[in-house]
LOMIKOL-455103 format. One record per atom (N, C-alpha, C): residue number from 1; residue in three letters; atom name; x, y, z. Coordinates in pm, whole numbers, m for minus. Layout:
// LOMIKOL-455103
NUM  ALA  CA  X  Y  Z
...
//
This chain:
// LOMIKOL-455103
1  MET  N  1325  2302  m1599
1  MET  CA  1358  2162  m1576
1  MET  C  1328  2125  m1430
2  GLY  N  1255  2016  m1412
2  GLY  CA  1224  1973  m1277
2  GLY  C  1314  1858  m1235
3  ILE  N  1277  1797  m1124
3  ILE  CA  1351  1680  m1075
3  ILE  C  1327  1564  m1172
4  ARG  N  1435  1500  m1214
4  ARG  CA  1424  1392  m1312
4  ARG  C  1391  1262  m1239
5  VAL  N  1278  1202  m1277
5  VAL  CA  1233  1080  m1211
5  VAL  C  1227  966  m1312
6  ALA  N  1243  845  m1262
6  ALA  CA  1232  724  m1344
6  ALA  C  1131  630  m1279
7  VAL  N  1068  547  m1360
7  VAL  CA  969  452  m1309
7  VAL  C  1004  312  m1358
8  ALA  N  1025  222  m1265
8  ALA  CA  1051  82  m1298
8  ALA  C  923  2  m1275
9  GLY  N  884  m77  m1374
9  GLY  CA  760  m154  m1363
9  GLY  C  639  m70  m1399
10  ALA  N  652  11  m1503
10  ALA  CA  548  108  m1537
10  ALA  C  436  52  m1621
11  SER  N  438  m76  m1655
11  SER  CA  338  m133  m1745
11  SER  C  213  m181  m1674
12  GLY  N  218  m198  m1541
12  GLY  CA  103  m248  m1467
12  GLY  C  4  m138  m1432
13  TYR  N  m100  m176  m1360
13  TYR  CA  m201  m79  m1321
13  TYR  C  m143  27  m1227
14  ALA  N  m67  m15  m1127
14  ALA  CA  m6  81  m1036
14  ALA  C  93  169  m1110
15  GLY  N  172  108  m1199
15  GLY  CA  268  186  m1277
15  GLY  C  201  287  m1367
16  GLY  N  90  250  m1429
16  GLY  CA  19  342  m1516
16  GLY  C  m40  460  m1440
17  GLU  N  m97  432  m1325
17  GLU  CA  m152  541  m1243
17  GLU  C  m40  632  m1193
18  LEU  N  72  571  m1161
18  LEU  CA  188  650  m1119
18  LEU  C  235  743  m1231
19  LEU  N  241  692  m1353
19  LEU  CA  280  776  m1467
19  LEU  C  184  894  m1482
20  ARG  N  56  868  m1467
20  ARG  CA  m43  976  m1480
20  ARG  C  m20  1085  m1375
21  LEU  N  5  1044  m1253
21  LEU  CA  27  1141  m1146
21  LEU  C  157  1219  m1166
22  LEU  N  262  1149  m1205
22  LEU  CA  390  1215  m1225
22  LEU  C  384  1314  m1341
23  ALA  N  311  1277  m1446
23  ALA  CA  301  1364  m1563
23  ALA  C  230  1495  m1531
24  GLY  N  146  1494  m1429
24  GLY  CA  74  1614  m1392
24  GLY  C  143  1697  m1286
25  HIS  N  260  1653  m1242
25  HIS  CA  332  1726  m1136
25  HIS  C  420  1833  m1199
26  PRO  N  406  1960  m1158
26  PRO  CA  480  2068  m1224
26  PRO  C  630  2069  m1197
27  ASP  N  675  1996  m1094
27  ASP  CA  816  2001  m1056
27  ASP  C  894  1876  m1094
28  LEU  N  832  1789  m1174
28  LEU  CA  897  1663  m1210
28  LEU  C  912  1651  m1360
29  GLU  N  1024  1591  m1400
29  GLU  CA  1051  1560  m1541
29  GLU  C  1065  1409  m1552
30  ILE  N  990  1347  m1639
30  ILE  CA  989  1200  m1650
30  ILE  C  1104  1153  m1737
31  GLY  N  1187  1069  m1678
31  GLY  CA  1300  1011  m1749
31  GLY  C  1268  870  m1795
32  ALA  N  1347  772  m1750
32  ALA  CA  1329  634  m1794
32  ALA  C  1195  578  m1747
33  VAL  N  1130  504  m1837
33  VAL  CA  1004  435  m1807
33  VAL  C  1025  290  m1851
34  THR  N  1034  198  m1755
34  THR  CA  1076  62  m1789
34  THR  C  968  m41  m1752
35  ALA  N  982  m159  m1812
35  ALA  CA  890  m269  m1787
35  ALA  C  966  m401  m1803
36  GLY  N  899  m510  m1771
36  GLY  CA  960  m642  m1787
36  GLY  C  928  m701  m1923
37  THR  N  826  m785  m1929
37  THR  CA  791  m849  m2055
37  THR  C  731  m751  m2156
38  SER  N  692  m632  m2111
38  SER  CA  636  m532  m2202
38  SER  C  740  m437  m2258
39  ALA  N  867  m461  m2228
39  ALA  CA  973  m375  m2283
39  ALA  C  967  m375  m2435
40  GLY  N  976  m258  m2494
40  GLY  CA  968  m244  m2638
40  GLY  C  830  m207  m2690
41  LYS  N  728  m220  m2607
41  LYS  CA  593  m183  m2647
41  LYS  C  571  m33  m2624
42  PRO  N  487  32  m2705
42  PRO  CA  456  173  m2681
42  PRO  C  386  191  m2546
43  VAL  N  423  295  m2474
43  VAL  CA  362  320  m2344
43  VAL  C  210  337  m2358
44  THR  N  168  406  m2462
44  THR  CA  24  433  m2478
44  THR  C  m55  311  m2524
45  SER  N  12  204  m2566
45  SER  CA  m61  83  m2602
45  SER  C  m117  14  m2479
46  LEU  N  m51  29  m2365
46  LEU  CA  m99  m28  m2240
46  LEU  C  m172  75  m2153
47  HIS  N  m138  201  m2172
47  HIS  CA  m203  308  m2097
47  HIS  C  m259  411  m2196
48  PRO  N  m368  377  m2265
48  PRO  CA  m421  468  m2368
48  PRO  C  m466  602  m2313
49  ASN  N  m492  610  m2183
49  ASN  CA  m532  737  m2124
49  ASN  C  m419  841  m2128
50  LEU  N  m294  795  m2153
50  LEU  CA  m181  886  m2159
50  LEU  C  m155  936  m2302
51  THR  N  m235  891  m2396
51  THR  CA  m219  936  m2535
51  THR  C  m236  1088  m2544
52  GLY  N  m147  1149  m2617
52  GLY  CA  m153  1294  m2632
52  GLY  C  m62  1369  m2537
53  HIS  N  m7  1299  m2438
53  HIS  CA  86  1366  m2348
53  HIS  C  225  1364  m2409
54  PRO  N  294  1478  m2414
54  PRO  CA  425  1482  m2481
54  PRO  C  529  1391  m2418
55  ALA  N  513  1356  m2291
55  ALA  CA  611  1269  m2226
55  ALA  C  597  1124  m2268
56  PHE  N  483  1087  m2333
56  PHE  CA  458  946  m2361
56  PHE  C  429  915  m2507
57  ASP  N  382  1010  m2584
57  ASP  CA  356  984  m2725
57  ASP  C  485  945  m2797
58  GLY  N  482  830  m2864
58  GLY  CA  600  783  m2936
58  GLY  C  704  717  m2850
59  ARG  N  678  703  m2720
59  ARG  CA  777  644  m2630
59  ARG  C  746  497  m2607
60  GLU  N  851  417  m2598
60  GLU  CA  837  275  m2566
60  GLU  C  893  246  m2427
61  PHE  N  842  139  m2367
61  PHE  CA  897  94  m2241
61  PHE  C  1039  43  m2263
62  GLY  N  1130  81  m2175
62  GLY  CA  1263  26  m2178
62  GLY  C  1271  m98  m2090
63  ALA  N  1384  m167  m2097
63  ALA  CA  1405  m283  m2011
63  ALA  C  1446  m237  m1872
64  THR  N  1390  m303  m1770
64  THR  CA  1421  m265  m1633
64  THR  C  1561  m310  m1595
65  GLY  N  1639  m220  m1541
65  GLY  CA  1774  m250  m1496
65  GLY  C  1837  m128  m1434
66  ALA  N  1939  m149  m1353
66  ALA  CA  2005  m38  m1284
66  ALA  C  2063  62  m1382
67  SER  N  2114  15  m1495
67  SER  CA  2178  105  m1592
67  SER  C  2076  202  m1652
68  ALA  N  1951  159  m1665
68  ALA  CA  1849  244  m1724
68  ALA  C  1794  346  m1625
69  LEU  N  1813  321  m1497
69  LEU  CA  1752  405  m1395
69  LEU  C  1851  494  m1321
70  GLY  N  1977  461  m1330
70  GLY  CA  2077  520  m1243
70  GLY  C  2095  670  m1254
71  ASP  N  2058  732  m1369
71  ASP  CA  2081  875  m1383
71  ASP  C  1963  959  m1332
72  ALA  N  1860  894  m1278
72  ALA  CA  1744  967  m1226
72  ALA  C  1775  1019  m1086
73  GLU  N  1717  1133  m1053
73  GLU  CA  1732  1189  m919
73  GLU  C  1639  1122  m819
74  LEU  N  1530  1065  m869
74  LEU  CA  1434  994  m785
74  LEU  C  1377  879  m866
75  ILE  N  1375  760  m806
75  ILE  CA  1328  640  m875
75  ILE  C  1203  587  m805
76  PHE  N  1101  558  m883
76  PHE  CA  982  491  m833
76  PHE  C  984  347  m883
77  MET  N  958  253  m793
77  MET  CA  954  112  m831
77  MET  C  814  58  m809
78  ALA  N  752  10  m917
78  ALA  CA  619  m50  m911
78  ALA  C  630  m196  m958
79  LEU  N  716  m269  m892
79  LEU  CA  749  m407  m931
79  LEU  C  680  m508  m839
80  PRO  N  672  m634  m880
80  PRO  CA  616  m738  m792
80  PRO  C  701  m754  m667
81  HIS  N  637  m807  m562
81  HIS  CA  707  m831  m437
81  HIS  C  831  m919  m462
82  GLY  N  941  m880  m404
82  GLY  CA  1066  m953  m420
82  GLY  C  1155  m893  m527
83  GLU  N  1098  m840  m633
83  GLU  CA  1179  m782  m739
83  GLU  C  1231  m643  m703
84  SER  N  1154  m568  m626
84  SER  CA  1200  m435  m586
84  SER  C  1327  m444  m502
85  ALA  N  1329  m535  m406
85  ALA  CA  1445  m548  m319
85  ALA  C  1569  m585  m399
86  ALA  N  1554  m673  m496
86  ALA  CA  1668  m713  m577
86  ALA  C  1722  m595  m658
87  LEU  N  1633  m515  m713
87  LEU  CA  1676  m400  m792
87  LEU  C  1737  m292  m703
88  ALA  N  1681  m272  m586
88  ALA  CA  1733  m169  m495
88  ALA  C  1877  m197  m456
89  LYS  N  1915  m324  m446
89  LYS  CA  2053  m358  m412
89  LYS  C  2151  m309  m518
90  GLN  N  2103  m296  m641
90  GLN  CA  2189  m251  m751
90  GLN  C  2193  m99  m763
91  LEU  N  2122  m30  m675
91  LEU  CA  2113  116  m681
91  LEU  C  2151  178  m548
92  PRO  N  2271  150  m499
92  PRO  CA  2311  203  m367
92  PRO  C  2315  356  m368
93  GLY  N  2257  413  m263
93  GLY  CA  2258  557  m248
93  GLY  C  2149  630  m324
94  ALA  N  2071  559  m405
94  ALA  CA  1966  624  m485
94  ALA  C  1848  663  m396
95  ARG  N  1778  768  m438
95  ARG  CA  1653  804  m374
95  ARG  C  1541  722  m439
96  ILE  N  1470  645  m358
96  ILE  CA  1374  549  m413
96  ILE  C  1243  555  m334
97  VAL  N  1132  549  m407
97  VAL  CA  1001  524  m348
97  VAL  C  954  390  m405
98  ASP  N  930  293  m317
98  ASP  CA  892  159  m360
98  ASP  C  744  135  m335
99  LEU  N  672  94  m440
99  LEU  CA  529  69  m427
99  LEU  C  498  m76  m388
100  SER  N  596  m164  m388
100  SER  CA  572  m302  m347
100  SER  C  575  m313  m195
101  ALA  N  558  m434  m145
101  ALA  CA  560  m456  0
101  ALA  C  699  m483  55
102  ASP  N  801  m484  m30
102  ASP  CA  932  m535  8
102  ASP  C  994  m469  131
103  PHE  N  962  m343  155
103  PHE  CA  1029  m271  264
103  PHE  C  930  m212  364
104  ARG  N  810  m267  372
104  ARG  CA  709  m210  461
104  ARG  C  717  m261  604
105  LEU  N  756  m386  622
105  LEU  CA  745  m449  754
105  LEU  C  877  m448  830
106  GLY  N  866  m421  960
106  GLY  CA  985  m428  1045
106  GLY  C  1002  m562  1113
107  ASP  N  901  m647  1108
107  ASP  CA  903  m779  1172
107  ASP  C  938  m885  1067
108  GLU  N  1056  m939  1076
108  GLU  CA  1100  m1038  977
108  GLU  C  1014  m1163  981
109  HIS  N  971  m1204  1101
109  HIS  CA  887  m1324  1110
109  HIS  C  755  m1302  1039
110  ALA  N  695  m1185  1057
110  ALA  CA  569  m1156  989
110  ALA  C  589  m1156  838
111  TRP  N  701  m1101  793
111  TRP  CA  730  m1102  649
111  TRP  C  739  m1245  596
112  ASP  N  815  m1328  665
112  ASP  CA  832  m1467  621
112  ASP  C  698  m1541  619
113  THR  N  611  m1509  713
113  THR  CA  482  m1577  722
113  THR  C  392  m1544  604
114  PHE  N  393  m1419  561
114  PHE  CA  296  m1375  461
114  PHE  C  351  m1364  319
115  TYR  N  481  m1355  302
115  TYR  CA  534  m1329  169
115  TYR  C  622  m1441  112
116  GLY  N  699  m1507  196
116  GLY  CA  773  m1623  149
116  GLY  C  890  m1596  58
117  VAL  N  938  m1472  52
117  VAL  CA  1060  m1440  m21
117  VAL  C  1156  m1374  79
118  PRO  N  1286  m1369  49
118  PRO  CA  1382  m1319  148
118  PRO  C  1347  m1179  201
119  TYR  N  1366  m1163  330
119  TYR  CA  1338  m1035  397
119  TYR  C  1447  m935  362
120  ALA  N  1405  m811  329
120  ALA  CA  1500  m709  284
120  ALA  C  1515  m593  380
121  GLY  N  1442  m595  493
121  GLY  CA  1451  m484  587
121  GLY  C  1335  m387  571
122  ARG  N  1342  m281  647
122  ARG  CA  1232  m184  648
122  ARG  C  1282  m45  611
123  TRP  N  1203  25  529
123  TRP  CA  1227  165  497
123  TRP  C  1125  251  569
124  VAL  N  1143  381  561
124  VAL  CA  1046  474  618
124  VAL  C  910  449  553
125  TYR  N  806  442  635
125  TYR  CA  671  411  587
125  TYR  C  609  538  531
126  GLY  N  567  532  405
126  GLY  CA  527  652  333
126  GLY  C  380  688  342
127  LEU  N  326  697  461
127  LEU  CA  188  743  479
127  LEU  C  194  873  558
128  PRO  N  197  987  489
128  PRO  CA  226  1114  556
128  PRO  C  122  1158  657
129  GLU  N  1  1100  654
129  GLU  CA  m102  1140  750
129  GLU  C  m76  1087  890
130  LEU  N  14  990  905
130  LEU  CA  42  935  1037
130  LEU  C  122  1035  1121
131  PRO  N  109  1028  1254
131  PRO  CA  181  1121  1341
131  PRO  C  333  1115  1319
132  GLY  N  393  1229  1294
132  GLY  CA  538  1237  1279
132  GLY  C  592  1187  1147
133  ALA  N  504  1141  1056
133  ALA  CA  552  1076  935
133  ALA  C  609  1174  834
134  ARG  N  554  1292  824
134  ARG  CA  599  1386  720
134  ARG  C  747  1419  736
135  ALA  N  790  1444  857
135  ALA  CA  931  1478  880
135  ALA  C  1022  1361  844
136  LYS  N  978  1238  877
136  LYS  CA  1059  1121  845
136  LYS  C  1069  1101  694
137  ILE  N  957  1117  624
137  ILE  CA  958  1100  479
137  ILE  C  1046  1205  414
138  ARG  N  1036  1328  461
138  ARG  CA  1113  1438  403
138  ARG  C  1264  1413  417
139  ALA  N  1304  1351  527
139  ALA  CA  1446  1330  552
139  ALA  C  1500  1200  493
140  ALA  N  1412  1111  448
140  ALA  CA  1455  978  404
140  ALA  C  1503  978  260
141  ARG  N  1594  886  230
141  ARG  CA  1634  860  92
141  ARG  C  1553  747  31
142  THR  N  1501  659  114
142  THR  CA  1421  546  66
142  THR  C  1289  540  144
143  VAL  N  1180  525  70
143  VAL  CA  1046  527  130
143  VAL  C  966  409  77
144  ALA  N  895  342  166
144  ALA  CA  806  231  127
144  ALA  C  662  283  124
145  ALA  N  600  284  7
145  ALA  CA  461  327  m4
145  ALA  C  371  222  62
146  PRO  N  264  264  127
146  PRO  CA  175  168  196
146  PRO  C  90  89  98
147  GLY  N  38  m23  147
147  GLY  CA  m50  m106  66
147  GLY  C  m189  m46  54
148  CYS  N  m269  m102  m36
148  CYS  CA  m401  m45  m67
148  CYS  C  m499  m62  50
149  TYR  N  m527  m187  90
149  TYR  CA  m615  m208  204
149  TYR  C  m559  m141  329
150  ALA  N  m427  m145  344
150  ALA  CA  m364  m86  462
150  ALA  C  m390  64  469
151  THR  N  m378  133  356
151  THR  CA  m400  277  355
151  THR  C  m541  311  401
152  ALA  N  m641  247  341
152  ALA  CA  m781  276  376
152  ALA  C  m809  247  523
153  SER  N  m757  135  573
153  SER  CA  m786  95  711
153  SER  C  m713  182  813
154  ILE  N  m586  210  786
154  ILE  CA  m507  290  880
154  ILE  C  m562  432  891
155  LEU  N  m597  492  776
155  LEU  CA  m649  629  779
155  LEU  C  m781  637  856
156  ALA  N  m860  531  852
156  ALA  CA  m986  531  924
156  ALA  C  m966  514  1075
157  LEU  N  m870  432  1114
157  LEU  CA  m856  393  1255
157  LEU  C  m754  475  1334
158  ALA  N  m651  523  1269
158  ALA  CA  m543  593  1340
158  ALA  C  m592  711  1424
159  PRO  N  m682  798  1372
159  PRO  CA  m727  910  1456
159  PRO  C  m796  865  1584
160  LEU  N  m872  754  1577
160  LEU  CA  m941  705  1696
160  LEU  C  m843  654  1800
161  LEU  N  m741  580  1755
161  LEU  CA  m642  528  1848
161  LEU  C  m555  640  1904
162  ALA  N  m521  737  1820
162  ALA  CA  m438  848  1865
162  ALA  C  m510  930  1972
163  ALA  N  m642  941  1960
163  ALA  CA  m720  1017  2057
163  ALA  C  m759  934  2180
164  GLY  N  m723  807  2181
164  GLY  CA  m757  722  2294
164  GLY  C  m904  689  2304
165  LEU  N  m973  685  2190
165  LEU  CA  m1117  663  2189
165  LEU  C  m1158  520  2157
166  ALA  N  m1066  441  2104
166  ALA  CA  m1101  305  2060
166  ALA  C  m1010  203  2125
167  ASP  N  m1067  86  2151
167  ASP  CA  m993  m25  2210
167  ASP  C  m914  m97  2101
168  PRO  N  m780  m94  2103
168  PRO  CA  m703  m160  1997
168  PRO  C  m710  m312  2004
169  GLY  N  m766  m366  2110
169  GLY  CA  m773  m511  2124
169  GLY  C  m892  m574  2056
170  ASP  N  m979  m494  1994
170  ASP  CA  m1097  m550  1929
170  ASP  C  m1134  m465  1808
171  ILE  N  m1058  m480  1701
171  ILE  CA  m1080  m404  1578
171  ILE  C  m1125  m499  1468
172  VAL  N  m1231  m461  1398
172  VAL  CA  m1283  m543  1289
172  VAL  C  m1284  m459  1161
173  ILE  N  m1227  m513  1054
173  ILE  CA  m1222  m444  926
173  ILE  C  m1282  m536  819
174  VAL  N  m1379  m485  747
174  VAL  CA  m1431  m553  629
174  VAL  C  m1415  m456  514
175  ALA  N  m1335  m493  415
175  ALA  CA  m1300  m399  308
175  ALA  C  m1322  m463  171
176  ALA  N  m1392  m389  85
176  ALA  CA  m1418  m435  m52
176  ALA  C  m1326  m362  m148
177  SER  N  m1264  m437  m238
177  SER  CA  m1168  m382  m333
177  SER  C  m1208  m417  m476
178  GLY  N  m1173  m328  m569
178  GLY  CA  m1193  m355  m710
178  GLY  C  m1090  m453  m764
179  THR  N  m1111  m502  m884
179  THR  CA  m1028  m609  m939
179  THR  C  m887  m564  m977
180  SER  N  m867  m435  m1002
180  SER  CA  m733  m392  m1042
180  SER  C  m632  m405  m929
181  GLY  N  m681  m420  m806
181  GLY  CA  m589  m438  m694
181  GLY  C  m509  m566  m703
182  ALA  N  m554  m662  m783
182  ALA  CA  m482  m788  m798
182  ALA  C  m377  m783  m908
183  GLY  N  m364  m668  m975
183  GLY  CA  m263  m656  m1080
183  GLY  C  m319  m685  m1217
184  ARG  N  m231  m674  m1317
184  ARG  CA  m273  m682  m1457
184  ARG  C  m267  m823  m1515
185  SER  N  m194  m912  m1451
185  SER  CA  m181  m1047  m1506
185  SER  C  m317  m1117  m1510
186  PRO  N  m352  m1181  m1623
186  PRO  CA  m484  m1244  m1635
186  PRO  C  m500  m1363  m1541
187  ARG  N  m618  m1371  m1478
187  ARG  CA  m652  m1482  m1390
187  ARG  C  m798  m1516  m1409
188  PRO  N  m834  m1643  m1414
188  PRO  CA  m975  m1681  m1435
188  PRO  C  m1070  m1621  m1332
189  ASP  N  m1027  m1613  m1204
189  ASP  CA  m1118  m1564  m1101
189  ASP  C  m1139  m1413  m1106
190  LEU  N  m1065  m1343  m1194
190  LEU  CA  m1081  m1199  m1208
190  LEU  C  m1148  m1160  m1339
191  LEU  N  m1187  m1258  m1419
191  LEU  CA  m1258  m1229  m1543
191  LEU  C  m1393  m1163  m1512
192  ALA  N  m1437  m1075  m1601
192  ALA  CA  m1564  m1006  m1579
192  ALA  C  m1679  m1103  m1558
193  SER  N  m1679  m1213  m1634
193  SER  CA  m1788  m1311  m1622
193  SER  C  m1788  m1379  m1486
194  GLU  N  m1675  m1380  m1417
194  GLU  CA  m1667  m1440  m1284
194  GLU  C  m1702  m1341  m1174
195  VAL  N  m1670  m1213  m1198
195  VAL  CA  m1679  m1112  m1092
195  VAL  C  m1810  m1035  m1095
196  MET  N  m1861  m1003  m1215
196  MET  CA  m1978  m917  m1225
196  MET  C  m2099  m977  m1154
197  GLY  N  m2169  m894  m1078
197  GLY  CA  m2290  m938  m1010
197  GLY  C  m2263  m1018  m885
198  SER  N  m2137  m1017  m837
198  SER  CA  m2105  m1100  m721
198  SER  C  m2002  m1030  m633
199  MET  N  m2009  m1056  m505
199  MET  CA  m1905  m1013  m412
199  MET  C  m1860  m1136  m335
200  SER  N  m1729  m1151  m321
200  SER  CA  m1677  m1273  m257
200  SER  C  m1563  m1239  m163
201  ALA  N  m1571  m1294  m42
201  ALA  CA  m1462  m1278  54
201  ALA  C  m1348  m1372  18
202  TYR  N  m1228  m1333  50
202  TYR  CA  m1111  m1418  24
202  TYR  C  m1005  m1391  128
203  LYS  N  m919  m1487  149
203  LYS  CA  m810  m1479  247
203  LYS  C  m858  m1424  381
204  ALA  N  m973  m1473  424
204  ALA  CA  m1027  m1434  555
204  ALA  C  m959  m1516  665
205  GLY  N  m990  m1486  789
205  GLY  CA  m936  m1562  901
205  GLY  C  m790  m1538  929
206  GLY  N  m743  m1416  902
206  GLY  CA  m605  m1381  935
206  GLY  C  m503  m1417  830
207  ALA  N  m548  m1448  708
207  ALA  CA  m455  m1495  605
207  ALA  C  m405  m1384  512
208  HIS  N  m463  m1264  517
208  HIS  CA  m425  m1161  421
208  HIS  C  m296  m1090  463
209  ARG  N  m211  m1064  366
209  ARG  CA  m77  m1010  392
209  ARG  C  m76  m866  443
210  HIS  N  m186  m794  432
210  HIS  CA  m186  m657  482
210  HIS  C  m213  m647  632
211  ILE  N  m247  m757  695
211  ILE  CA  m275  m755  839
211  ILE  C  m154  m707  920
212  PRO  N  m34  m765  904
212  PRO  CA  78  m716  985
212  PRO  C  114  m572  955
213  GLU  N  91  m527  833
213  GLU  CA  119  m387  799
213  GLU  C  24  m293  873
214  ILE  N  m105  m328  877
214  ILE  CA  m202  m246  949
214  ILE  C  m171  m247  1098
215  GLU  N  m143  m364  1153
215  GLU  CA  m113  m374  1296
215  GLU  C  13  m295  1330
216  GLN  N  114  m301  1247
216  GLN  CA  238  m228  1272
216  GLN  C  213  m78  1279
217  ALA  N  141  m25  1180
217  ALA  CA  118  119  1175
217  ALA  C  32  165  1292
218  LEU  N  m73  91  1326
218  LEU  CA  m161  133  1435
218  LEU  C  m92  121  1570
219  ALA  N  m7  22  1587
219  ALA  CA  68  10  1711
219  ALA  C  162  128  1728
220  GLU  N  221  174  1619
220  GLU  CA  313  287  1627
220  GLU  C  240  418  1651
221  VAL  N  114  426  1611
221  VAL  CA  34  543  1648
221  VAL  C  21  550  1799
222  GLY  N  m1  437  1863
222  GLY  CA  m9  434  2008
222  GLY  C  123  472  2074
223  ASP  N  234  430  2016
223  ASP  CA  365  465  2070
223  ASP  C  392  615  2061
224  PHE  N  333  680  1961
224  PHE  CA  356  823  1941
224  PHE  C  285  906  2047
225  TYR  N  181  850  2110
225  TYR  CA  106  920  2213
225  TYR  C  112  841  2344
226  PRO  N  230  833  2407
226  PRO  CA  242  750  2528
226  PRO  C  159  802  2644
227  GLU  N  117  929  2640
227  GLU  CA  39  983  2751
227  GLU  C  m106  937  2748
228  ARG  N  m151  880  2635
228  ARG  CA  m289  836  2628
228  ARG  C  m311  714  2720
229  SER  N  m429  706  2775
229  SER  CA  m464  591  2858
229  SER  C  m506  478  2766
230  ARG  N  m436  365  2775
230  ARG  CA  m464  254  2684
230  ARG  C  m473  123  2762
231  PRO  N  m554  31  2712
231  PRO  CA  m557  m101  2775
231  PRO  C  m428  m176  2749
232  THR  N  m403  m275  2831
232  THR  CA  m280  m351  2815
232  THR  C  m294  m460  2710
233  ALA  N  m414  m481  2658
233  ALA  CA  m435  m586  2558
233  ALA  C  m357  m555  2431
234  ARG  N  m304  m660  2370
234  ARG  CA  m231  m645  2244
234  ARG  C  m327  m603  2134
235  LEU  N  m278  m518  2044
235  LEU  CA  m359  m477  1931
235  LEU  C  m397  m600  1848
236  ALA  N  m524  m615  1822
236  ALA  CA  m572  m733  1750
236  ALA  C  m673  m691  1644
237  ILE  N  m658  m748  1524
237  ILE  CA  m742  m709  1411
237  ILE  C  m804  m833  1348
238  SER  N  m933  m824  1322
238  SER  CA  m1002  m921  1237
238  SER  C  m1025  m854  1103
239  PHE  N  m967  m910  997
239  PHE  CA  m971  m845  866
239  PHE  C  m1030  m940  762
240  THR  N  m1136  m896  695
240  THR  CA  m1197  m975  589
240  THR  C  m1197  m892  461
241  PRO  N  m1113  m928  364
241  PRO  CA  m1115  m859  234
241  PRO  C  m1222  m920  144
242  VAL  N  m1281  m835  60
242  VAL  CA  m1390  m878  m28
242  VAL  C  m1361  m826  m169
243  LEU  N  m1371  m914  m267
243  LEU  CA  m1357  m874  m407
243  LEU  C  m1492  m823  m457
244  ALA  N  m1492  m697  m507
244  ALA  CA  m1615  m633  m551
244  ALA  C  m1617  m619  m703
245  PRO  N  m1734  m620  m765
245  PRO  CA  m1744  m611  m911
245  PRO  C  m1726  m467  m961
246  MET  N  m1606  m415  m946
246  MET  CA  m1572  m281  m994
246  MET  C  m1424  m282  m1032
247  PRO  N  m1381  m197  m1124
247  PRO  CA  m1242  m202  m1169
247  PRO  C  m1142  m147  m1069
248  ARG  N  m1183  m50  m987
248  ARG  CA  m1088  9  m894
248  ARG  C  m1162  66  m774
249  GLY  N  m1086  96  m670
249  GLY  CA  m1144  156  m550
249  GLY  C  m1151  60  m434
250  ILE  N  m1161  118  m313
250  ILE  CA  m1173  39  m190
250  ILE  C  m1275  106  m99
251  LEU  N  m1362  26  m39
251  LEU  CA  m1451  72  66
251  LEU  C  m1421  m10  190
252  ALA  N  m1365  54  292
252  ALA  CA  m1328  m15  415
252  ALA  C  m1421  26  528
253  VAL  N  m1488  m72  586
253  VAL  CA  m1573  m48  703
253  VAL  C  m1496  m97  825
254  CYS  N  m1456  m3  910
254  CYS  CA  m1371  m34  1024
254  CYS  C  m1447  m4  1153
255  THR  N  m1452  m100  1241
255  THR  CA  m1523  m83  1367
255  THR  C  m1431  m119  1483
256  ALA  N  m1454  m50  1596
256  ALA  CA  m1377  m77  1717
256  ALA  C  m1463  m43  1838
257  CYS  N  m1444  m113  1947
257  CYS  CA  m1517  m83  2069
257  CYS  C  m1463  45  2132
258  PRO  N  m1549  123  2199
258  PRO  CA  m1499  239  2272
258  PRO  C  m1404  196  2382
259  LEU  N  m1307  280  2411
259  LEU  CA  m1213  249  2517
259  LEU  C  m1282  262  2651
260  GLY  N  m1292  153  2729
260  GLY  CA  m1369  153  2853
260  GLY  C  m1288  202  2971
261  SER  N  m1356  215  3083
261  SER  CA  m1292  264  3205
261  SER  C  m1215  155  3276
262  GLY  N  m1237  29  3237
262  GLY  CA  m1171  m82  3305
262  GLY  C  m1256  m144  3414
263  ARG  N  m1365  m77  3452
263  ARG  CA  m1451  m131  3557
263  ARG  C  m1544  m240  3505
264  SER  N  m1581  m230  3376
264  SER  CA  m1668  m331  3319
264  SER  C  m1648  m332  3169
265  PRO  N  m1680  m441  3101
265  PRO  CA  m1663  m444  2956
265  PRO  C  m1746  m335  2891
266  PRO  N  m1688  m257  2800
266  PRO  CA  m1766  m153  2731
266  PRO  C  m1870  m214  2639
267  ARG  N  m1976  m138  2614
267  ARG  CA  m2082  m183  2527
267  ARG  C  m2069  m116  2391
268  CYS  N  m2074  m193  2284
268  CYS  CA  m2068  m136  2149
268  CYS  C  m2205  m84  2111
269  PRO  N  m2215  40  2061
269  PRO  CA  m2345  91  2016
269  PRO  C  m2395  15  1895
270  GLY  N  m2524  13  1874
270  GLY  CA  m2580  m55  1759
270  GLY  C  m2703  m135  1798
271  PRO  N  m2770  m192  1702
271  PRO  CA  m2897  m261  1730
271  PRO  C  m2882  m383  1818
272  THR  N  m2766  m449  1813
272  THR  CA  m2748  m569  1897
272  THR  C  m2685  m537  2031
273  ALA  N  m2616  m422  2041
273  ALA  CA  m2551  m378  2164
273  ALA  C  m2472  m491  2228
274  ARG  N  m2389  m556  2147
274  ARG  CA  m2312  m670  2197
274  ARG  C  m2206  m624  2297
275  THR  N  m2164  m711  2385
275  THR  CA  m2056  m682  2477
275  THR  C  m1924  m708  2410
276  CYS  N  m1833  m609  2416
276  CYS  CA  m1702  m624  2352
276  CYS  C  m1614  m715  2436
277  ARG  N  m1538  m799  2367
277  ARG  CA  m1445  m888  2437
277  ARG  C  m1310  m880  2371
//
């Protein structure tokens, strides 16, 4: 018998992938599997890739609620933004990993700007590759899983900032994501006939909600290495997300100017050799 885990919001794309990963873990036993409007449907009707697994064959989604989850030793929440925080209030003292954005940000103003639902506070950020993160995650009872674009961008840039090789004041990210990143709910702009054969930028110009999350994590990388020589400029990111004609995956192209000596503006390598500002 392994650690008994429960999953709230298991009917979506993130929930289905989570079920697949949990089912393959040798030290975990899957308990309650819940959903919202899909409660009562067979798990394999929405996640046919799980057919044949003893944990899911013949099982239906239960209704999401504290009573259905409370006996688990570890709870995963794959709910829409705002719903995770409401459910977490009903589970005091529980060990929880939340896949939504509800507990990622420490800046309440940034949360209000990008999400528009009540701020619930910040949990330990669950990206173990960051400096010092593994020990914090191991000791925490509640963990906020990072966002999709945020994970790809932070993993690319954090080593450069930690080593003092890149200027945090001039970071550019262009990232292409598959359609499943928008969730399972049907939308006209995500139909195959709309997406196939085309790539389109959206929420450019500082409007995407993952910007404060990326900035928060990268700024904390700098705080972890106070001995590094850094410019006094505030960390600044230009982020352009792009919808790509593929079902899943992210390709993030992240660029930053080399950290200069301060005597003159550093030059970015490349065919145009532009001056960084």
